[in-house]
N, C-alpha and C positions, 0 to 999 in steps of 0.2 A: 504494500500500500504506500509506504514511504517512497519507494522507488518510482511508482507511478505518479505521485504528486510532484516529485522533483522534475520528472521528465516533462510534465505538462506546463510547469512554470517557466521552462526555458524556451518554449516555442515563441518565436518572434512574430509580430504582426507586420503585414505589408503596409508601408506608408502610402498615404493618398498620393495620387499622381498630381504634380503641381499644375496649377492652371497656367495657360499661356499668357505671355505678357500683354497681349491685346485685350484680355479680359479685365485688366486693371485700369483702363482708361489712361494709359500712359501717353506722354507726349510723342509726337511723331519721331523725334530723334532717338527715342528708346527703341522703337521698332525698326527704324532705318539703319542705325549703326553709323560708323564713321565713313568719311568719304569727302569728296569735293562737292560743295553745294553753293548756290547763290541764295541769300536770304534778304531780308529787308535792309540790311546794312551793306550788302554787296557780296562779292565772291569771298569764299573762305574754305578752309580745310577743317574738318571736324573729327574728333575721336570720342568714343564712348567707353567708359570704364564701369565696372561693377564690383562690389564687394558684398559678400554674403556671410551671415552667421557670426559676425564679429560683435561681441557684447559691448565693447567700448565704442560708443557712438563717434567720438572724435577720431579714433583710430580708423574706424570703418570709413568715415568720410575721406580721410587722408589717403587711404588705400584706393578708394574709388577714384579720387582725383588723380593720383599717380598712374593708375591704370588707364584713365582717359587720355592722359598725356602720352603714355606709351602707345596706345591705339592710334593716336594722331601721328606719332612718329612713324608707325608702320604704314599708315595711309600715305604719308609724305615720302617714305622710302619707295613705295610703288610708283608714286608720281615722279620722283627723281630718276629712278631706274628707267622708266619710260622716256623721260626727257633726254637722258644721256644716250639711250639707244637710238632715239629719233635723230639726235644730233649726229651720232656716229654714222647712221645710214645716210644722212643728208651729205655729210662731208666726204664720204668715200664713194658716193654715187658717181662722182666725176672722175678726176684723176687721183692717183696715189702719190703725186709729186710732193704734196705738202703734208704728208702723214705725220712727221714729227711735230710740226706746228699744230696740227689738228689734235694730236695726242696730248700735247701740252694744254691746249684749250679745253679738252675733255676733262683732264685731270683738274684743271682750275675750276671748271664747273662743279665737279664733285666736292672740292674744298669749299667753294662758295655756298653750296646747298647745305652742307653739313653744319654751317654756322648760321643758318637762317631760321632756326626754330625759336628764336627769341620772340617774345610777345605772345606766347600761348597763354590763354586765359581760360579758367573754368567759368562757364557762363550759365550753367543750369544744373539742377539736381532733381532727382525723383526717387522717392522712397516707397518701398512696398513692404509694410510691416509684417504682413502675413507670411511673406517669404524671407523676412529678415534680410532684405536686399536693399542696397543703396547704390544708385547710379549717378554718374557725373558726366557732364558734357564739356569737352575741351574745344576751344576754337582758336584758330590762327587766321587772322584777317589776311586776305590776299594782298591788300595794299601794304600791310606791315611786312609781309614776305618780300614783296618787290622792293620796298625801301631798304630792308636788310641786305638784299642782293646788291642793290645799287651802291650802298655805302661800303660794301666789302672791297678792300684794297685789291685783292686778287682779281675780282670782276672788273674793276676800273682799269686794270692793266691790259685787258683784252681789247682787240681792235673794235672800234665803234660799230662796224657792220656786224661783227660777231655778237656784240652785246644786244643789238637790236634784234638779231635773228633768234637769240636765246629767249628774249622777252616775248617775241611773237609766238614761238613754239610753246612756251610756258602757258600763254593764254589759251591756245588751241587745246593743249593737253588737259587743262582744267575743264574746258567745255566737254571734252570727250569723257572724262571721268564722271562729270555731272550727269551726262546722258546715260552712261552705264548704270549709275546709281538709280536713276529714274526708271530705267528698264527693269532693273532687279526689283524695285519696289512695286512695279506694275505686273510682275510675274512674267515678263517677256524673256528673261534670261533662261528660263527652263524649257523654252521651245527649241526644237531641234535646229531651226534655221537661225538662231540668235548668234551674235558675235560677242556676247558678254564674256 
Protein backbone atom coordinates (compact mmCIF):
# COMPACT_ATOMS: atom_id res chain seq x y z
CA UNK A 1 0.00 0.00 0.00
CA UNK A 2 2.84 2.36 0.89
CA UNK A 3 4.58 1.56 -2.39
CA UNK A 4 1.40 2.28 -4.36
CA UNK A 5 0.82 5.68 -2.70
CA UNK A 6 4.46 6.71 -3.32
CA UNK A 7 4.21 5.80 -7.00
CA UNK A 8 1.01 7.79 -7.46
CA UNK A 9 2.43 10.90 -5.84
CA UNK A 10 5.36 11.07 -8.29
CA UNK A 11 3.22 11.19 -11.45
CA UNK A 12 3.67 14.56 -13.07
CA UNK A 13 0.89 16.50 -14.70
CA UNK A 14 1.20 17.83 -18.23
CA UNK A 15 1.32 21.65 -18.24
CA UNK A 16 -1.21 23.62 -20.23
CA UNK A 17 -0.18 24.59 -23.73
CA UNK A 18 0.77 28.28 -23.74
CA UNK A 19 -1.52 30.59 -25.64
CA UNK A 20 -0.09 32.21 -28.78
CA UNK A 21 1.19 35.79 -28.52
CA UNK A 22 -1.61 37.02 -30.78
CA UNK A 23 -4.18 36.13 -28.10
CA UNK A 24 -2.68 38.70 -25.69
CA UNK A 25 -3.52 41.79 -27.77
CA UNK A 26 0.19 42.40 -28.18
CA UNK A 27 1.51 45.38 -30.15
CA UNK A 28 2.36 44.75 -33.80
CA UNK A 29 6.11 44.78 -33.09
CA UNK A 30 5.78 41.79 -30.73
CA UNK A 31 4.26 39.69 -33.48
CA UNK A 32 6.41 41.09 -36.31
CA UNK A 33 9.82 40.78 -34.69
CA UNK A 34 12.98 42.61 -35.70
CA UNK A 35 13.78 43.99 -39.13
CA UNK A 36 13.94 47.12 -41.25
CA UNK A 37 10.75 49.18 -41.17
CA UNK A 38 9.41 52.65 -41.82
CA UNK A 39 7.26 54.14 -39.07
CA UNK A 40 5.84 57.59 -38.27
CA UNK A 41 9.37 58.84 -37.49
CA UNK A 42 10.89 57.48 -40.71
CA UNK A 43 13.13 54.55 -41.65
CA UNK A 44 14.61 52.48 -38.84
CA UNK A 45 16.03 49.11 -37.83
CA UNK A 46 14.27 47.22 -35.01
CA UNK A 47 15.12 44.37 -32.68
CA UNK A 48 12.83 42.51 -30.26
CA UNK A 49 14.01 40.82 -27.07
CA UNK A 50 12.22 38.66 -24.56
CA UNK A 51 12.94 37.50 -21.01
CA UNK A 52 10.81 34.87 -19.29
CA UNK A 53 10.52 33.60 -15.75
CA UNK A 54 12.96 35.96 -14.02
CA UNK A 55 11.58 36.87 -10.59
CA UNK A 56 13.54 40.09 -10.22
CA UNK A 57 11.57 42.54 -12.38
CA UNK A 58 14.48 44.94 -12.83
CA UNK A 59 16.77 42.13 -13.99
CA UNK A 60 14.07 40.75 -16.30
CA UNK A 61 13.70 44.17 -17.95
CA UNK A 62 17.48 44.54 -18.35
CA UNK A 63 17.76 41.08 -19.92
CA UNK A 64 14.89 41.81 -22.34
CA UNK A 65 16.47 45.17 -23.27
CA UNK A 66 19.86 43.53 -23.89
CA UNK A 67 18.27 40.81 -26.00
CA UNK A 68 16.44 43.43 -28.05
CA UNK A 69 19.75 45.18 -28.73
CA UNK A 70 21.27 41.81 -29.64
CA UNK A 71 18.40 41.06 -32.01
CA UNK A 72 18.84 44.47 -33.64
CA UNK A 73 22.56 43.71 -34.07
CA UNK A 74 21.61 40.47 -35.88
CA UNK A 75 19.19 42.34 -38.15
CA UNK A 76 21.92 44.86 -38.83
CA UNK A 77 24.46 42.10 -39.51
CA UNK A 78 22.18 40.66 -42.22
CA UNK A 79 21.77 44.16 -43.63
CA UNK A 80 25.53 44.78 -43.74
CA UNK A 81 26.34 41.35 -45.17
CA UNK A 82 23.88 42.00 -47.98
CA UNK A 83 25.27 45.49 -48.53
CA UNK A 84 28.88 44.29 -48.78
CA UNK A 85 27.89 41.40 -51.09
CA UNK A 86 25.95 43.82 -53.25
CA UNK A 87 28.92 46.17 -53.31
CA UNK A 88 31.30 43.29 -54.18
CA UNK A 89 29.07 42.09 -57.00
CA UNK A 90 28.80 45.63 -58.35
CA UNK A 91 32.54 46.37 -58.31
CA UNK A 92 33.65 43.04 -59.82
CA UNK A 93 30.98 43.02 -62.52
CA UNK A 94 33.23 45.17 -64.70
CA UNK A 95 36.95 44.63 -64.77
CA UNK A 96 39.23 43.16 -62.13
CA UNK A 97 41.93 45.82 -62.66
CA UNK A 98 41.06 47.75 -59.51
CA UNK A 99 40.55 44.77 -57.19
CA UNK A 100 42.99 45.91 -54.49
CA UNK A 101 41.34 49.34 -54.29
CA UNK A 102 37.90 47.67 -54.24
CA UNK A 103 39.03 45.22 -51.55
CA UNK A 104 40.28 48.13 -49.43
CA UNK A 105 36.97 49.93 -49.93
CA UNK A 106 35.03 46.80 -48.95
CA UNK A 107 37.12 46.37 -45.80
CA UNK A 108 36.60 50.06 -44.99
CA UNK A 109 32.84 49.56 -45.39
CA UNK A 110 32.91 46.69 -42.87
CA UNK A 111 34.84 48.83 -40.37
CA UNK A 112 32.45 51.76 -40.83
CA UNK A 113 29.38 49.59 -40.35
CA UNK A 114 30.72 47.89 -37.24
CA UNK A 115 30.94 51.32 -35.60
CA UNK A 116 27.47 52.57 -36.54
CA UNK A 117 25.27 50.88 -33.94
CA UNK A 118 25.55 53.88 -31.64
CA UNK A 119 22.19 55.48 -30.97
CA UNK A 120 20.19 52.28 -30.37
CA UNK A 121 17.31 53.10 -28.04
CA UNK A 122 14.77 50.95 -26.21
CA UNK A 123 11.48 52.51 -27.31
CA UNK A 124 8.75 50.19 -26.01
CA UNK A 125 7.97 47.32 -23.64
CA UNK A 126 5.20 44.75 -23.37
CA UNK A 127 4.53 42.44 -20.45
CA UNK A 128 2.57 39.20 -20.36
CA UNK A 129 2.13 38.39 -16.63
CA UNK A 130 0.41 35.07 -17.33
CA UNK A 131 3.53 33.83 -19.13
CA UNK A 132 5.91 35.76 -16.84
CA UNK A 133 7.34 37.25 -20.03
CA UNK A 134 8.68 40.75 -20.64
CA UNK A 135 9.43 42.01 -24.16
CA UNK A 136 11.49 45.01 -25.27
CA UNK A 137 11.74 46.86 -28.57
CA UNK A 138 15.06 48.39 -29.66
CA UNK A 139 15.21 50.99 -32.45
CA UNK A 140 18.06 52.45 -34.49
CA UNK A 141 16.95 55.43 -36.52
CA UNK A 142 18.12 55.21 -40.14
CA UNK A 143 19.13 58.90 -40.09
CA UNK A 144 21.28 58.26 -37.00
CA UNK A 145 22.86 55.30 -38.83
CA UNK A 146 23.60 57.54 -41.84
CA UNK A 147 25.05 60.26 -39.60
CA UNK A 148 27.26 57.70 -37.85
CA UNK A 149 28.52 56.47 -41.21
CA UNK A 150 29.15 59.96 -42.57
CA UNK A 151 31.00 61.02 -39.41
CA UNK A 152 33.25 57.97 -39.57
CA UNK A 153 36.83 58.86 -40.53
CA UNK A 154 37.30 55.68 -42.58
CA UNK A 155 34.18 56.41 -44.63
CA UNK A 156 35.25 60.01 -45.29
CA UNK A 157 38.54 58.76 -46.76
CA UNK A 158 36.68 56.81 -49.47
CA UNK A 159 36.25 58.48 -52.89
CA UNK A 160 33.11 60.66 -53.07
CA UNK A 161 31.56 58.55 -55.84
CA UNK A 162 32.01 55.44 -53.70
CA UNK A 163 30.45 57.19 -50.69
CA UNK A 164 27.41 58.17 -52.78
CA UNK A 165 27.17 54.65 -54.22
CA UNK A 166 27.22 53.05 -50.76
CA UNK A 167 24.49 55.44 -49.50
CA UNK A 168 22.29 54.67 -52.52
CA UNK A 169 22.72 50.92 -52.10
CA UNK A 170 22.02 51.22 -48.36
CA UNK A 171 18.69 52.97 -49.09
CA UNK A 172 17.66 50.32 -51.62
CA UNK A 173 18.61 47.49 -49.29
CA UNK A 174 16.52 48.97 -46.46
CA UNK A 175 13.53 49.07 -48.83
CA UNK A 176 14.11 45.42 -49.86
CA UNK A 177 14.33 44.29 -46.23
CA UNK A 178 11.16 46.21 -45.40
CA UNK A 179 9.35 44.57 -48.32
CA UNK A 180 10.53 41.12 -47.19
CA UNK A 181 9.25 41.82 -43.66
CA UNK A 182 5.89 42.94 -45.07
CA UNK A 183 5.65 39.77 -47.19
CA UNK A 184 6.44 37.60 -44.15
CA UNK A 185 3.81 39.39 -42.06
CA UNK A 186 1.26 38.84 -44.85
CA UNK A 187 2.18 35.14 -45.11
CA UNK A 188 3.52 35.52 -48.66
CA UNK A 189 6.92 34.03 -47.79
CA UNK A 190 5.45 30.60 -47.25
CA UNK A 191 4.23 30.33 -50.83
CA UNK A 192 6.38 28.28 -53.18
CA UNK A 193 6.94 31.16 -55.62
CA UNK A 194 8.18 33.62 -52.98
CA UNK A 195 11.68 35.09 -52.89
CA UNK A 196 11.78 35.76 -49.12
